[in-house]
C-alpha positions as CSV (number, residue, x, y, z in Angstrom):
1,X,105.0,99.4,111.9
2,X,101.0,100.0,112.7
3,X,99.6,97.8,115.0
4,X,96.5,95.9,114.1
5,X,92.9,94.8,115.0
6,X,92.4,92.1,112.5
7,X,88.7,90.3,112.0
8,X,88.5,87.3,109.9
9,X,85.0,85.8,108.8
10,X,86.7,82.5,107.2
11,X,85.1,80.4,104.5
12,X,85.1,79.8,100.6
13,X,84.5,83.9,100.5
14,X,86.8,85.2,103.7
15,X,85.8,88.3,105.2
16,X,88.5,91.0,106.6
17,X,88.4,93.7,108.5
18,X,91.8,95.4,109.8
19,X,91.0,98.2,112.8
20,X,94.2,100.2,114.2
21,X,94.5,99.8,117.9
22,X,92.1,102.9,118.6
23,X,89.9,101.3,117.1
24,X,89.2,103.5,113.6
25,X,89.0,101.8,110.3
26,X,92.1,100.6,108.1
27,X,90.4,98.3,105.6
28,X,87.2,96.2,105.3
29,X,87.6,93.4,102.2
30,X,86.2,90.0,101.2
31,X,87.8,87.8,98.4
32,X,86.6,84.1,97.3
33,X,89.3,81.6,97.3
34,X,91.6,83.9,99.1
35,X,94.7,81.4,100.5
36,X,96.2,82.2,103.9
37,X,99.3,83.4,102.2
38,X,97.6,86.0,100.2
39,X,95.9,87.0,103.9
40,X,99.0,87.1,105.6
41,X,100.7,89.2,102.8
42,X,97.9,91.8,102.8
43,X,97.8,92.0,106.6
44,X,101.8,92.8,106.6
45,X,101.7,95.4,104.1
46,X,98.9,97.3,106.6
47,X,101.3,96.7,109.9
48,X,102.1,94.1,112.2
49,X,98.6,92.5,113.9
50,X,98.7,92.4,117.6
51,X,95.3,90.5,117.5
52,X,92.9,87.8,115.1
53,X,89.7,88.1,116.1
54,X,86.6,85.6,115.4
55,X,83.2,86.0,115.9
56,X,82.6,82.3,117.3
57,X,83.8,80.3,119.5
58,X,85.9,78.1,119.7
59,X,87.5,79.7,116.9
60,X,88.2,78.0,113.5
61,X,91.6,75.9,112.7
62,X,92.2,78.9,110.1
63,X,92.5,81.6,112.2
64,X,94.6,79.5,114.4
65,X,97.1,79.0,111.7
66,X,96.4,82.8,111.0
67,X,97.7,83.9,114.5
68,X,100.6,81.5,114.5
69,X,102.3,82.9,111.4
70,X,101.6,86.4,112.3
71,X,102.2,86.0,115.8
72,X,99.4,87.7,117.0
73,X,96.9,86.9,119.8
74,X,94.0,84.9,119.1
75,X,90.7,86.7,120.6
76,X,87.3,84.7,120.8
77,X,83.8,85.9,122.3
78,X,82.9,83.6,125.3
79,X,80.4,82.5,123.5
80,X,79.2,82.8,119.9
81,X,78.2,86.3,118.8
82,X,74.6,85.8,117.5
83,X,73.4,87.2,114.0
84,X,71.3,90.2,115.1
85,X,74.5,91.5,117.4
86,X,77.0,91.0,114.6
87,X,74.9,93.0,111.7
88,X,73.8,95.9,114.8
89,X,77.5,96.0,115.5
90,X,78.7,96.3,111.9
91,X,75.8,98.4,111.0
92,X,76.0,100.9,113.5
93,X,80.4,100.9,112.9
94,X,79.7,101.3,109.6
95,X,77.4,104.3,110.0
96,X,79.9,105.6,112.6
97,X,82.8,105.6,109.7
98,X,80.8,105.9,106.7
99,X,81.9,102.7,105.1
100,X,80.0,100.1,102.3
101,X,79.6,96.9,103.4
102,X,79.3,94.9,100.0
103,X,78.0,91.3,101.9
104,X,77.7,89.7,105.5
105,X,80.9,88.1,105.4
106,X,82.9,91.6,105.4
107,X,80.1,92.6,108.2
108,X,80.9,89.6,110.3
109,X,84.4,90.1,110.0
110,X,84.0,93.9,110.7
111,X,81.9,92.7,114.0
112,X,84.6,90.7,115.2
113,X,87.4,93.0,115.1
114,X,85.0,95.8,116.3
115,X,84.1,93.0,119.7
116,X,87.6,92.7,120.3
117,X,88.9,96.2,120.0
118,X,85.7,97.1,122.6
119,X,87.2,94.0,124.5
120,X,90.2,96.1,125.3
121,X,89.0,99.9,124.7
122,X,88.9,100.5,128.4
123,X,92.5,99.2,128.8
124,X,93.6,100.9,125.5
125,X,92.7,104.4,126.8
126,X,94.2,104.1,130.4
127,X,97.2,103.4,128.6
128,X,97.0,106.3,126.5
129,X,96.1,108.2,128.8
130,X,99.1,107.2,131.0
131,X,101.8,107.9,128.4
132,X,100.6,111.3,127.8
133,X,100.1,112.3,131.1
134,X,104.0,110.9,132.4
135,X,105.4,111.8,129.1
136,X,107.2,109.0,128.7
137,X,109.6,108.2,125.7
138,X,107.5,104.6,124.9
139,X,105.2,103.9,121.9
140,X,101.8,103.7,123.4
141,X,101.0,101.0,120.6
142,X,104.0,99.0,121.9
143,X,102.4,99.1,125.7
144,X,99.5,98.0,124.3
145,X,100.6,95.2,122.5
146,X,102.5,93.8,125.1
147,X,99.8,94.5,127.4
148,X,97.3,92.1,125.0
149,X,100.5,89.5,125.0
150,X,99.6,89.3,128.9
151,X,101.9,92.0,130.3
152,X,100.7,94.1,133.4
153,X,100.9,98.3,132.0
154,X,103.7,98.5,134.2
155,X,106.1,95.6,133.3
156,X,105.5,96.3,129.6
157,X,106.3,99.9,130.1
158,X,109.6,98.8,132.0
159,X,110.2,96.3,129.2
160,X,109.9,98.9,126.6
161,X,112.6,101.4,128.3
162,X,115.1,98.9,128.3
163,X,115.2,98.0,124.7
164,X,116.4,100.0,121.6
165,X,113.9,98.3,119.1
166,X,110.7,96.6,120.1
167,X,110.0,93.3,119.0
168,X,106.9,91.3,119.6
169,X,107.5,88.4,122.1
170,X,105.8,85.3,120.7
171,X,102.5,84.5,121.3
172,X,102.0,81.6,124.0
173,X,98.7,80.2,124.9
174,X,97.3,81.4,128.1
175,X,94.0,79.6,129.7
176,X,92.2,81.7,131.6
177,X,91.1,80.6,135.1
178,X,87.9,79.2,135.2
179,X,86.4,81.9,137.4
180,X,87.4,84.4,134.9
181,X,86.1,82.4,132.1
182,X,82.7,82.2,134.0
183,X,82.9,86.3,134.9
184,X,83.3,86.4,131.2
185,X,80.4,84.2,129.9
186,X,78.1,85.7,132.8
187,X,79.0,89.5,131.5
188,X,78.4,88.3,127.9
189,X,75.3,86.4,128.6
190,X,74.0,89.9,130.5
191,X,75.1,91.9,127.5
192,X,73.0,89.7,125.3
193,X,70.0,89.8,127.6
194,X,70.1,94.0,127.7
195,X,69.9,93.5,124.3
196,X,67.3,91.4,124.0
197,X,65.1,93.7,126.5
198,X,66.2,96.2,123.6
199,X,65.1,93.9,120.9
200,X,61.7,93.7,122.6
201,X,61.2,97.0,123.0
202,X,62.0,97.9,119.6
203,X,59.5,95.0,118.7
204,X,57.1,96.3,120.7
205,X,57.6,100.1,118.8
206,X,57.4,98.2,115.6
207,X,54.1,97.1,116.8
208,X,52.3,100.4,117.7
209,X,53.9,101.6,114.3
210,X,52.1,98.8,112.3
211,X,48.9,99.0,114.3
212,X,48.8,102.9,113.1
213,X,49.7,102.3,109.8
214,X,47.0,99.2,109.4
215,X,44.2,101.9,110.6
216,X,45.9,104.6,108.1
217,X,45.0,101.7,105.5
218,X,41.9,101.0,106.5
219,X,40.6,104.6,106.2
220,X,42.5,104.7,102.9
221,X,40.9,101.5,101.9
222,X,36.8,103.0,103.0
223,X,37.5,106.2,101.5
224,X,38.3,104.3,98.3
225,X,35.4,102.2,98.7
226,X,33.3,105.5,99.0
227,X,34.9,107.1,95.5
228,X,34.1,103.6,93.9
229,X,30.6,104.2,95.2
230,X,30.1,107.3,94.3
231,X,31.5,106.3,90.7
232,X,29.4,103.3,90.2
233,X,26.1,105.6,91.4
234,X,26.8,108.1,88.2
235,X,25.1,107.5,85.1
236,X,28.0,108.4,83.1
237,X,29.4,105.9,80.9
238,X,32.1,108.4,79.7
239,X,35.6,106.7,78.9
240,X,37.5,109.2,81.8
241,X,35.0,107.8,84.2
242,X,35.5,104.4,83.3
243,X,39.2,104.6,83.4
244,X,39.1,106.4,87.0
245,X,37.1,103.7,87.8
246,X,39.7,101.1,86.6
247,X,42.3,102.9,88.4
248,X,40.7,103.3,91.9
249,X,40.6,99.6,92.2
250,X,44.1,98.9,91.4
251,X,44.8,101.2,94.2
252,X,42.7,99.4,96.2
253,X,44.4,96.1,95.4
254,X,47.6,97.3,96.6
255,X,46.2,98.9,99.9
256,X,44.5,95.8,100.2
257,X,48.1,93.7,99.9
258,X,50.1,96.1,101.5
259,X,47.5,95.5,104.7
260,X,47.7,91.8,104.2
261,X,51.3,92.1,104.5
262,X,51.6,94.4,107.4
263,X,49.2,91.9,109.4
264,X,51.2,89.3,108.3
265,X,54.0,91.1,110.2
266,X,52.4,92.2,112.8
267,X,50.5,88.6,113.8
268,X,54.4,87.0,113.5
269,X,55.2,89.8,115.7
270,X,52.6,89.1,118.1
271,X,53.4,85.3,118.0
272,X,57.0,85.9,119.4
273,X,56.4,88.5,121.8
274,X,53.5,86.2,123.6
275,X,55.6,82.9,123.1
276,X,58.7,85.2,125.0
277,X,56.3,86.5,127.3
278,X,54.8,82.9,128.2
279,X,58.3,81.6,128.6
280,X,59.0,83.7,131.0
281,X,55.6,83.2,133.0
282,X,56.0,79.6,132.6
283,X,59.8,79.3,134.2
284,X,58.8,81.9,137.0
285,X,56.0,79.3,138.0
286,X,58.2,76.2,137.3
287,X,56.1,75.0,134.7
288,X,58.8,74.4,132.2
289,X,61.6,73.3,132.3
290,X,64.6,73.8,129.9
291,X,66.8,70.9,128.5
292,X,69.8,72.2,127.2
293,X,70.5,70.4,124.0
294,X,73.7,68.2,123.1
295,X,73.6,67.9,118.9
296,X,75.8,64.5,119.2
297,X,76.7,62.3,121.4
298,X,80.3,62.3,120.6
299,X,83.7,64.0,122.7
300,X,83.3,67.2,120.3
301,X,79.4,67.5,120.6
302,X,79.6,67.4,124.6
303,X,82.4,69.9,124.4
304,X,80.4,72.0,122.1
305,X,77.3,71.7,124.4
306,X,79.6,72.4,127.4
307,X,80.8,75.5,126.1
308,X,77.3,76.6,124.7
309,X,75.3,76.1,127.1
310,X,77.5,75.6,130.6
311,X,75.9,72.4,131.5
312,X,76.3,71.7,135.0
313,X,75.1,69.5,138.3
314,X,71.4,69.2,138.4
315,X,70.8,70.5,134.9
316,X,68.2,68.0,132.3
317,X,69.7,67.4,128.9
318,X,68.5,66.3,125.2
319,X,70.2,64.3,123.5
320,X,69.6,64.9,119.7
321,X,71.8,62.0,118.5
322,X,72.3,59.6,120.9
323,X,73.9,56.9,118.2
324,X,77.6,57.8,118.4
325,X,78.0,57.8,122.3
326,X,79.4,54.8,124.2
327,X,80.6,54.0,128.0
328,X,83.7,56.8,127.8
329,X,80.9,59.5,126.5
330,X,78.3,58.2,128.9
331,X,81.1,58.6,131.8
332,X,82.2,62.4,130.6
333,X,78.7,63.9,130.7
334,X,77.3,61.6,134.1
335,X,80.2,63.6,135.8
336,X,78.9,66.3,135.1
337,X,76.1,65.3,137.6
338,X,73.1,66.1,135.1
339,X,69.9,65.1,136.9
340,X,67.7,63.5,133.5
341,X,69.0,62.4,130.2
342,X,66.1,62.9,127.4
343,X,67.2,61.1,124.2
344,X,66.1,61.3,120.4
345,X,66.8,58.0,119.4
346,X,68.3,54.8,120.4
347,X,71.1,54.8,122.3
348,X,74.1,52.0,123.2
349,X,73.5,49.4,125.5
350,X,76.9,50.4,127.1
351,X,76.0,53.7,127.3
352,X,72.6,53.1,129.1
353,X,74.7,50.9,131.5
354,X,77.0,53.5,132.8
355,X,73.9,55.9,133.4
356,X,72.2,52.9,135.5
357,X,75.4,53.0,137.1
358,X,75.0,56.8,138.3
359,X,71.5,55.9,138.8
360,X,70.7,59.2,136.0
361,X,67.0,58.4,134.7
362,X,67.2,58.2,130.9
363,X,63.3,59.3,128.6
364,X,62.5,58.6,125.6
365,X,61.6,62.0,123.6
366,X,58.4,61.0,122.1
367,X,57.0,60.2,125.5
368,X,57.3,63.7,126.7
369,X,55.7,67.0,125.9
370,X,58.3,69.5,125.2
371,X,57.8,72.7,122.9
372,X,60.8,74.7,120.8
373,X,61.2,78.2,121.8
374,X,63.2,80.4,120.1
375,X,65.3,77.8,119.1
376,X,65.4,76.1,123.0
377,X,63.7,73.2,123.6
378,X,61.5,73.0,127.0
379,X,59.5,69.9,128.9
380,X,56.3,70.5,130.5
381,X,58.1,70.0,134.6
382,X,54.7,67.9,135.5
383,X,55.0,65.7,132.3
384,X,58.5,65.3,132.7
385,X,58.2,64.6,136.9
386,X,55.6,62.0,136.0
387,X,57.7,60.3,133.4
388,X,60.4,59.7,135.9
389,X,58.1,58.4,138.3
390,X,57.4,55.5,136.2
391,X,60.6,54.9,135.5
392,X,62.3,54.8,139.0
393,X,58.6,52.7,139.7
394,X,59.9,50.4,136.3
395,X,63.5,50.2,138.0
396,X,62.1,49.1,141.3
397,X,59.7,46.7,140.1
398,X,62.9,45.1,137.8
399,X,64.5,45.1,141.2
400,X,62.1,43.4,142.8
401,X,61.6,40.5,140.2
402,X,65.6,39.9,140.4
403,X,65.4,39.5,144.1
404,X,62.8,37.4,143.6
405,X,64.1,35.5,141.2
406,X,67.5,34.9,143.1
407,X,65.4,33.9,146.6
408,X,63.5,31.4,144.8
409,X,67.2,30.3,142.9
410,X,68.2,30.1,146.3
411,X,65.1,28.1,148.2
412,X,65.6,25.4,145.1
413,X,69.5,24.5,146.0
414,X,68.5,24.2,149.9
415,X,65.7,21.9,149.0
416,X,68.1,19.9,146.8
417,X,71.3,20.2,149.6
418,X,68.4,18.6,152.2
């Protein structure tokens, strides 16, 4: 049976992409209401899956079930793939092999499969070269299957040389060391940064093309205006001239519409490009501080934010919905060593007590100057420091009043005793 890499995009409409271990396409398909048993049957008819791949991290429960039923390793990227990244990977791969993708579900599934293949590509090529060089009487695909399941190449070959027929060992969930996870995350972020730089470069090139196109359209508009002027100056009222005038006016309107469209696109590109440049400048000057967002103040919301944004000691965070948090969730966030908490809404009294215990300031979202850039919130550092100072002064004043009240109580008790 052929070993497979299977990318799955779960949902009401399920996307499925199946590759061989050498990265060649076997099947790309999607279907509405595709059940797990039907998917398992479809995959099993094509071969034995080594990898079930997801385009998001963490993977969905459906992919967990598929990997368990098919005894395949579940692969997920360190952080969820972005829409642009998935489209680029799927488009390049489909162009390379002449594939026709019917919808985004097929594109997402194909991107997930190709992402998994690229992750193991170097190891797979090394195995092919080693088996071919030493003329080993083992299947290179079986060696790859064992390596994906955690074997070293040497141990996998020794294992296969000692059995008559290879059966894939059951998959056991392996937890990667923290250093390995951080390394994968850093590599993924570096790759994303490189892609964003390429994207900025592409936007700059597109800007130049659009400017050239606008100049050409402006010349066309001037030329059309000149033609209209010539027609108006003529004294002939013949039907043919009148019709020509009407046609020229229609062309002019079409050209103006195109020019407006290109102007709008150019302004949007300029705005995004300027935002990115300004963000880099302000970050380098220390004038903007990233508030790492937490969607919901629950265990699941904290875990998701820790995974997506790598929240660590000294970070500032933004609680978009603090209503669900209590003492336990506040304790979990406080132990991360966050420096400042900005909250968009009311927080429970128990949670506030925990943050006061750890001396972590809590600031209302409405009191800060916050700017959302490319989907992430940034706070003005000067404004944030000012509110931190005001919070510290308020806390010091409250402590002084409490101490003063305690002192007055003590004096009154002393007078009564005397």
